[in-house]
VOVEX-96885 format. One line per 4 residues: number of its first residue (from 1); their letters; for each residue y, z, x of C-alpha. Coordinates in pm, whole numbers, plus 50000, padded with zeros to 5 digits. Each point is the difference from the previous one (the first is absolute). Example, Ala and Ser with C-alpha at 12.3 -4.5 7.8 and 13.67 -1.06 7.14 Angstrom:
BEGIN
1 = AS = 49550 50780 51230 ~ 50344 49934 50137
//
This chain:
BEGIN
1 = MEQD = 75425 44984 82090 ~ 49941 50383 50038 ~ 50206 50085 49690 ~ 49764 49769 49780
5 = DHRI = 49698 50190 50093 ~ 49852 50152 49689 ~ 49947 50330 50138 ~ 50385 50040 50091
9 = LARR = 50086 49850 49646 ~ 49746 50249 49844 ~ 50212 50274 50149 ~ 50321 49861 49904
13 = LDLF = 49916 49969 49646 ~ 49761 50257 49987 ~ 49652 49836 49903 ~ 49744 50152 50180
17 = HLEE = 49912 50186 50297 ~ 49665 50063 50207 ~ 49918 50313 50200 ~ 49808 50029 50313
21 = DAPG = 49747 50252 49863 ~ 49909 49760 49750 ~ 50000 49668 50170 ~ 49997 49661 49818
25 = MVYW = 50045 50209 49643 ~ 50305 49919 49834 ~ 50250 50261 49824 ~ 50163 49806 49731
29 = HPAG = 50352 50120 49911 ~ 50151 49955 49647 ~ 50207 49667 50065 ~ 49691 49870 50207
33 = WRLY = 49785 50080 49710 ~ 50189 49817 49758 ~ 49999 49692 50229 ~ 49626 50041 50018
37 = RQLE = 49938 50048 49615 ~ 50241 49691 49938 ~ 49767 49780 50189 ~ 49686 50153 49879
41 = EFIR = 50113 49945 49645 ~ 50098 49640 50067 ~ 49667 49885 50145 ~ 49845 50222 49740
45 = SLMR = 50163 49801 49702 ~ 49913 49652 50165 ~ 49631 50107 50065 ~ 50000 50116 49594
49 = QSGY = 50144 49657 49939 ~ 49727 49812 50187 ~ 49715 50188 49850 ~ 49904 50290 50255
53 = EEVQ = 49895 50331 49847 ~ 50107 50279 50215 ~ 49755 50276 50107 ~ 50008 50313 50205
57 = SPQL = 49699 50088 50249 ~ 49943 50318 50204 ~ 50118 50067 50332 ~ 49705 50186 50142
61 = LPRS = 49673 49821 50001 ~ 49643 50017 50128 ~ 49894 49877 50367 ~ 49722 49835 49818
65 = LWER = 50246 49760 49806 ~ 50160 49893 50299 ~ 49689 49936 50177 ~ 49846 49802 49718
69 = SGHW = 50300 49787 50007 ~ 50012 49950 50372 ~ 50369 50163 50027 ~ 49827 50282 50208
73 = QKFG = 49861 49802 50247 ~ 50328 49802 50066 ~ 50265 50241 49924 ~ 49808 50343 50051
77 = DNMF = 50210 50116 50298 ~ 50330 49940 49829 ~ 49911 50207 49678 ~ 50080 50362 49923
81 = VVPR = 49656 50156 49941 ~ 49953 50358 49839 ~ 49630 50120 50132 ~ 49763 50147 49733
85 = ENGR = 49692 50165 50011 ~ 49676 49821 49964 ~ 50161 49710 50173 ~ 50198 49916 49661
89 = DMAL = 50336 49915 50186 ~ 50306 49875 49818 ~ 50261 49783 50124 ~ 50359 49908 49871
93 = KPMS = 50000 49654 49894 ~ 50166 49736 50228 ~ 49976 49744 49736 ~ 49921 49983 49616
97 = CPCH = 49764 49697 49991 ~ 49670 50215 49973 ~ 50159 50218 49708 ~ 50102 49685 49778
101 = LQIF = 49624 49875 50026 ~ 49888 50345 49893 ~ 50230 49949 49684 ~ 49829 49668 49945
105 = NAGL = 49670 50119 50045 ~ 50049 50282 49764 ~ 49948 49770 49686 ~ 49741 49715 49934
109 = RSWR = 50180 49688 50078 ~ 50010 49642 49820 ~ 50120 49668 50119 ~ 50239 50018 49726
113 = DLPM = 50166 50325 50165 ~ 50099 49794 50322 ~ 50229 49965 50172 ~ 50056 50388 49969
117 = RLSE = 50355 50081 50170 ~ 50037 50338 50110 ~ 50323 50132 50173 ~ 50061 50339 50164
121 = FGAC = 50292 50157 50212 ~ 49765 50120 50235 ~ 50038 50293 50232 ~ 49841 49940 50341
125 = HRDE = 49984 50183 50310 ~ 49881 49860 50333 ~ 49999 50206 50346 ~ 50216 49759 50172
129 = PSGS = 50074 50021 50394 ~ 50306 50230 50068 ~ 50175 49742 50200 ~ 49981 49732 49733
133 = MHGL = 50188 50177 49719 ~ 50358 49905 49951 ~ 50231 50121 49724 ~ 49859 49836 49642
137 = MRTR = 49868 49706 50206 ~ 49686 50184 50098 ~ 49863 50330 49844 ~ 49687 50183 49946
141 = GFVQ = 50052 50055 49638 ~ 50134 49735 49780 ~ 49957 49835 49656 ~ 49908 49653 49929
145 = DDAH = 50050 49769 49706 ~ 49629 49919 49989 ~ 49803 49799 49795 ~ 49672 49824 49972
149 = VICM = 49888 49732 49733 ~ 49631 50009 49941 ~ 49901 49643 49899 ~ 49755 49706 50002
153 = PEQV = 50045 49739 50311 ~ 50119 49741 49756 ~ 50286 50242 49903 ~ 50134 50047 50367
157 = EAEV = 50228 49696 50014 ~ 50196 50093 49692 ~ 50001 50378 50097 ~ 50168 49898 50356
161 = ARFV = 50249 49776 49814 ~ 50084 50266 49775 ~ 50056 50250 50296 ~ 50187 49736 50192
165 = AMLS = 50256 49959 49705 ~ 50049 50350 49963 ~ 50068 50059 50389 ~ 50245 49709 49993
169 = SVYA = 50189 50157 49727 ~ 50007 50339 50122 ~ 50103 49870 50389 ~ 50296 49822 49833
173 = RLGF = 50129 50284 49802 ~ 49993 50219 50306 ~ 50194 49742 50180 ~ 49740 49803 50198
177 = DDFG = 50022 49657 49889 ~ 49743 49861 50278 ~ 49667 50154 50167 ~ 49745 49883 50229
181 = VALS = 49632 49995 49888 ~ 49691 50035 50215 ~ 49623 49981 49927 ~ 49812 50246 50204
185 = LRPE = 49649 49928 50073 ~ 49683 50159 50090 ~ 50011 50281 50259 ~ 49725 50054 50265
189 = RRAG = 49920 50328 49860 ~ 49923 49915 49628 ~ 49770 50052 49702 ~ 49800 49741 49795
193 = SDAD = 49823 49666 50088 ~ 50161 49712 50154 ~ 49935 49820 49687 ~ 50200 50266 49806
197 = WDRS = 50282 49932 50237 ~ 49985 49640 50012 ~ 50033 49997 49623 ~ 50302 50256 49988
201 = EAQL = 50188 49849 50251 ~ 49971 49643 49851 ~ 50101 50152 49648 ~ 50282 50187 50094
205 = LTAA = 50145 49707 50187 ~ 49939 49773 49690 ~ 50186 50249 49779 ~ 50260 50051 50253
209 = RAAG = 50096 49625 50027 ~ 49934 49975 49612 ~ 50296 50276 49970 ~ 50226 49784 50209
213 = LAPV = 49940 50192 50323 ~ 49942 49840 50352 ~ 49857 50307 50189 ~ 49990 50005 50365
217 = LQPG = 49643 50101 50118 ~ 49963 50309 50200 ~ 49609 50005 50125 ~ 49886 50366 50030
221 = EGAF = 50259 50193 49806 ~ 49814 50038 49674 ~ 49908 50307 49835 ~ 49640 50130 50082
225 = YGPK = 49878 49859 49659 ~ 50209 49717 49968 ~ 50280 49750 50075 ~ 50330 50067 49853
229 = LEFS = 50331 49800 49966 ~ 50283 50227 50168 ~ 50374 49932 49865 ~ 50285 50092 50248
233 = LRDR = 50359 50082 49915 ~ 50277 49869 50249 ~ 50289 50268 49997 ~ 50361 49891 50051
237 = QGRS = 49959 50092 50392 ~ 49735 49737 50026 ~ 49721 50242 50022 ~ 49658 49920 49817
241 = WQCG = 49840 50308 49792 ~ 49646 49937 49874 ~ 49962 50160 49637 ~ 49815 49838 49734
245 = TIQL = 49631 49918 50030 ~ 49724 49866 49795 ~ 49623 50002 50106 ~ 49716 49852 49890
249 = DFVL = 49678 50221 49999 ~ 49643 49898 49943 ~ 49861 50315 50167 ~ 50126 50330 49850
253 = PARL = 49881 49919 49641 ~ 49642 49948 50119 ~ 50007 50308 50235 ~ 50122 50202 49705
257 = DASY = 49736 49878 49742 ~ 50286 49823 49783 ~ 49861 49765 49752 ~ 50072 49838 49672
261 = IDAG = 49786 49791 49734 ~ 50072 49635 50014 ~ 50034 49746 49747 ~ 49610 49946 50028
265 = GNRA = 49923 50369 49940 ~ 49891 50032 50389 ~ 50149 50293 50239 ~ 50257 49842 50227
269 = VPVM = 50219 50171 50265 ~ 50367 49952 49977 ~ 50273 49915 50274 ~ 50289 50196 50055
273 = LHHA = 50373 49881 50111 ~ 50175 50323 50191 ~ 50377 49965 50001 ~ 50339 50159 50011
277 = VFGS = 50333 49843 49953 ~ 50216 50293 50204 ~ 49752 50114 50207 ~ 50103 50357 50094
281 = MGRL = 50258 50127 49764 ~ 50179 50201 50275 ~ 49974 49723 50274 ~ 50151 49748 49721
285 = IGIL = 50306 50247 49974 ~ 50036 50004 50367 ~ 50010 49626 50011 ~ 50263 49983 49700
289 = LEHY = 50222 50266 50180 ~ 50020 49800 50317 ~ 50028 49646 49830 ~ 50281 50090 49771
293 = HGRL = 50158 50243 50278 ~ 49960 50268 49744 ~ 50208 49833 49761 ~ 49737 49935 49722
297 = PFWL = 50044 49770 49701 ~ 50138 50194 49713 ~ 49676 50027 49784 ~ 49846 50164 50307
301 = APVQ = 50281 50248 50134 ~ 49877 50360 49983 ~ 50366 50085 49871 ~ 50119 49668 49816
305 = VAVM = 50344 50123 49857 ~ 50268 50280 50147 ~ 50173 50141 49716 ~ 50327 50118 50083
309 = PVAE = 50277 50189 49767 ~ 50330 49973 50153 ~ 50111 50339 49934 ~ 49843 50315 49834
313 = QQHD = 50156 49892 49672 ~ 49731 49708 50009 ~ 49689 50209 50063 ~ 49897 50037 49674
317 = VARD = 50002 49619 49929 ~ 49850 49931 50321 ~ 49715 50222 49917 ~ 49943 49831 49669
321 = FLRR = 50018 49635 50176 ~ 49710 50144 50247 ~ 49793 50125 49724 ~ 50019 49656 49836
325 = LVAA = 49935 49813 50321 ~ 49678 50239 50032 ~ 49890 49938 49644 ~ 49998 49619 50056
329 = GLRP = 49739 50051 50308 ~ 50288 49958 50285 ~ 50021 50249 50292 ~ 50355 50134 50019
333 = ELFD = 50161 50277 50197 ~ 50305 50188 49921 ~ 50243 50037 50297 ~ 50241 50245 49857
337 = QAET = 50047 50222 50302 ~ 50378 50136 50089 ~ 50070 49724 50247 ~ 50248 49699 49918
341 = LSRR = 49847 49709 49830 ~ 50046 49796 50286 ~ 49797 50251 50203 ~ 49730 49976 49757
345 = IVDS = 49988 49646 49971 ~ 49935 50003 50385 ~ 49726 50249 49949 ~ 49821 49749 49761
349 = HDLL = 50070 49706 50245 ~ 49819 50224 50245 ~ 49708 50032 49810 ~ 49996 49647 49908
353 = VPVV = 50053 50034 49632 ~ 50036 49633 49842 ~ 50229 50099 49735 ~ 50255 50229 49945
357 = AVLG = 50141 50111 49629 ~ 50315 50152 49997 ~ 50146 50195 49699 ~ 50394 50093 50038
361 = KREA = 50231 50123 49713 ~ 50038 49647 49853 ~ 49639 49890 50015 ~ 49912 50342 49817
365 = QDGF = 50273 49921 49720 ~ 49903 49647 49940 ~ 49631 49993 50020 ~ 49975 49811 50314
369 = VTLR = 49864 50051 50346 ~ 50083 49811 50337 ~ 49705 49885 50172 ~ 50012 49902 50368
373 = SKHG = 49750 49835 50214 ~ 50038 49787 50321 ~ 50088 49692 49787 ~ 50308 50151 49812
377 = QWAI = 50077 50260 49717 ~ 50042 49947 49629 ~ 50124 50204 49742 ~ 49716 49997 49740
381 = DRDE = 49941 50179 49674 ~ 49749 50290 50052 ~ 49736 49877 49731 ~ 50022 49649 50170
385 = AVAR = 49952 50169 50373 ~ 49696 50188 49899 ~ 49835 49681 49841 ~ 50126 49798 50298
389 = LSRI = 49853 50211 50250 ~ 49672 50073 49823 ~ 49948 49639 49944 ~ 50077 49914 50380
393 = SAEH = 49751 50260 50100 ~ 49710 49903 49744 ~ 50060 49661 50122 ~ 49965 50089 50373
397 = GIEL = 50343 49879 50061 ~ 50129 50023 50352 ~ 50358 50064 49933 ~ 50263 50070 49733
401 = R = 50235 49676 49992
//
């Protein structure tokens, strides 16, 4: 339905906008950025718990690095290039994988250091054709929840299982209890030997099955450096969205001279797993907006609580309650305009705020607040209200009940 288009919802909720003179580049507004950062902190916390170290790599890198990795030959036409004298051109990165190998290569590594798990909210730029862009679903500037595991071949199965467990948990919390899985196999244009591809395809399929997956095979759809598992969400409108991916790579570590000292004291080349749970952060937000028709779960809502004093006499107690909600890590907004209470409640509903907190004369005197959601309303002690709302948000609860 047209009103569920994420671009229309974004205007209604004042989340972001795009401009003609910066095609495919997103201007995030305060409410949209609150949603963005909530998702970012959610996946950051899970990555940390799963043993990943967060890093940050440059945006502008030498063309020579992209030539060595093979990305220039494959994606050069879609890269934003900054010409320099003496042929030392630079380019905005379209992905972060060579950067993470550079971090690995900055030190002498032992087999005891593996697996090395690196994560980054990697800002990427790709010069997509103008006709292919569509709101947040496809842009020229985007951020990925990018991660790379540099490991020994015998560690691949355990690392794939770790990723699948994390991805399944994340998708369930976002409201997607089921997802499709495909294994994309060698494309016609590829790097590496047939022996490398035979090994990587077989190993990734074995790891997928060991993790409880039964992927559909997709011949010719793999990355140029290796096969990949692709995970697709199905939204409430029955549409399928490819989001997460994990790719097994025997090629790039060797191309960029990555090595470690094995248990026998010999130099060995590691393998690398590329993966993302969300994919593009912006695209995931677009999917969520359309999946929930803009009515995001309580823990994700840009404004979680609309705080409403009934009359001017309750403004001070309403502001105090707002401060307490903010201190508890929640995202409230004060609706203290001159309009009637019923008009302000309608305004909060138009903005799809999941909880309304009403403070009238009786509530102000007795230390209570009246909380309203689509499931009903409750008069509750203000301390208990703050604690309950904070707990629901921290536990990624869907609604106040």
